[in-house]
C-alpha positions as CSV (number, residue, x, y, z in Angstrom):
1,X,92.9,136.0,-28.8
2,X,91.6,135.3,-32.3
3,X,88.9,132.6,-32.9
4,X,88.1,130.4,-35.9
5,X,84.5,131.2,-36.7
6,X,83.5,129.4,-39.8
7,X,84.0,128.1,-43.3
8,X,81.7,129.0,-46.0
9,X,80.6,126.7,-49.0
10,X,78.2,127.2,-51.6
11,X,75.4,124.7,-52.2
12,X,72.7,123.8,-54.7
13,X,70.0,122.6,-52.4
14,X,69.5,123.6,-48.6
15,X,67.3,120.7,-47.8
16,X,69.6,118.1,-49.2
17,X,72.6,119.7,-47.7
18,X,70.9,119.9,-44.1
19,X,69.8,116.3,-44.4
20,X,73.3,115.2,-45.1
21,X,75.0,117.1,-42.5
22,X,72.3,116.0,-39.9
23,X,73.6,112.5,-40.7
24,X,77.1,113.6,-39.1
25,X,75.2,114.9,-36.0
26,X,75.2,118.6,-37.0
27,X,72.2,120.9,-36.5
28,X,71.1,124.1,-38.0
29,X,72.1,126.9,-35.7
30,X,70.7,129.9,-37.6
31,X,69.4,131.1,-40.9
32,X,69.4,134.5,-42.6
33,X,67.5,135.2,-46.0
34,X,68.8,138.3,-47.7
35,X,66.2,139.0,-50.4
36,X,68.0,142.0,-51.8
37,X,71.0,139.9,-52.5
38,X,68.9,136.9,-53.4
39,X,70.7,134.4,-51.1
40,X,70.3,132.4,-48.0
41,X,72.8,131.7,-45.3
42,X,72.5,128.6,-43.2
43,X,74.9,128.1,-40.3
44,X,75.4,124.5,-39.1
45,X,77.5,122.9,-36.5
46,X,77.6,120.7,-33.4
47,X,77.3,123.9,-31.2
48,X,77.6,127.6,-32.1
49,X,80.7,129.9,-31.8
50,X,79.5,130.9,-28.2
51,X,80.5,127.3,-27.2
52,X,83.9,127.5,-28.8
53,X,82.9,125.5,-31.9
54,X,83.5,126.5,-35.5
55,X,80.6,126.4,-37.9
56,X,80.0,125.8,-41.5
57,X,78.1,128.5,-43.3
58,X,76.1,127.0,-46.2
59,X,75.4,129.8,-48.8
60,X,72.5,129.3,-51.2
61,X,72.5,131.6,-54.1
62,X,68.8,131.7,-55.5
63,X,69.6,132.4,-59.1
64,X,72.6,129.9,-59.5
65,X,71.7,128.0,-62.7
66,X,74.9,125.9,-63.0
67,X,76.9,123.7,-60.8
68,X,79.7,125.1,-58.5
69,X,83.3,124.0,-59.1
70,X,84.4,122.7,-55.7
71,X,88.0,123.9,-56.7
72,X,91.4,122.5,-56.7
73,X,92.6,124.3,-53.5
74,X,89.9,122.9,-51.2
75,X,90.8,119.8,-49.4
76,X,88.1,118.6,-46.8
77,X,86.3,119.3,-43.6
78,X,87.4,117.0,-40.7
79,X,85.1,115.8,-37.9
80,X,86.1,113.8,-34.8
81,X,83.8,111.0,-33.9
82,X,84.0,108.0,-31.2
83,X,83.0,105.6,-33.7
84,X,83.9,106.2,-37.3
85,X,82.6,102.9,-38.7
86,X,79.1,103.5,-37.1
87,X,79.1,107.1,-38.5
88,X,80.0,105.7,-41.9
89,X,77.0,103.3,-41.8
90,X,74.6,106.2,-40.7
91,X,75.9,108.3,-43.8
92,X,75.4,105.2,-46.1
93,X,72.0,104.3,-44.8
94,X,70.9,108.0,-45.2
95,X,71.7,108.0,-48.8
96,X,75.1,109.6,-48.4
97,X,78.2,108.7,-50.5
98,X,81.1,107.0,-48.8
99,X,84.4,107.6,-50.6
100,X,86.8,105.6,-48.1
101,X,85.6,103.0,-45.8
102,X,86.6,103.3,-42.1
103,X,90.0,101.8,-41.4
104,X,93.6,102.6,-40.3
105,X,95.4,105.5,-41.8
106,X,98.1,104.3,-44.2
107,X,101.3,103.7,-42.1
108,X,99.4,104.5,-39.0
109,X,96.8,103.4,-36.5
110,X,94.4,106.2,-36.5
111,X,90.9,105.2,-38.0
112,X,89.6,107.6,-40.6
113,X,87.1,107.4,-43.4
114,X,85.9,109.9,-46.1
115,X,82.4,110.8,-47.0
116,X,81.1,113.3,-49.5
117,X,78.3,115.7,-49.2
118,X,75.7,116.3,-52.0
119,X,77.7,119.2,-53.5
120,X,81.0,117.0,-53.7
121,X,82.7,118.6,-50.6
122,X,84.8,116.0,-48.9
123,X,84.6,115.3,-45.2
124,X,87.2,113.2,-43.3
125,X,86.0,111.4,-40.4
126,X,88.6,110.8,-37.7
127,X,88.0,108.4,-34.7
128,X,88.5,110.3,-31.4
129,X,87.8,108.3,-28.2
């Protein structure tokens, strides 16, 4: 059977990105510096692939001088949480950007919210009991 392993996004600041994702309850799983290629890979998640969890690969290119374009094809990451409103407040109090407050999905009853990481990537928070 195939397995979804990770999604890679390019970031501008490792420390800022890690601080943001920690607000969501993620942790750094492993890190690899590639001096010859002048980049660092930081894998984050709630648990590693060994436990059946997909990860996010944060890629920091050491010599990147301009901002990355998030792109028009990327939508968002989605994270399930037992209390979306509380998680939104954690993100807000940690200095994160909230782009949609917690509330029911239009024409539905599922509670969602949206936050944005320091590089502009959108994260949908979906209430899962």
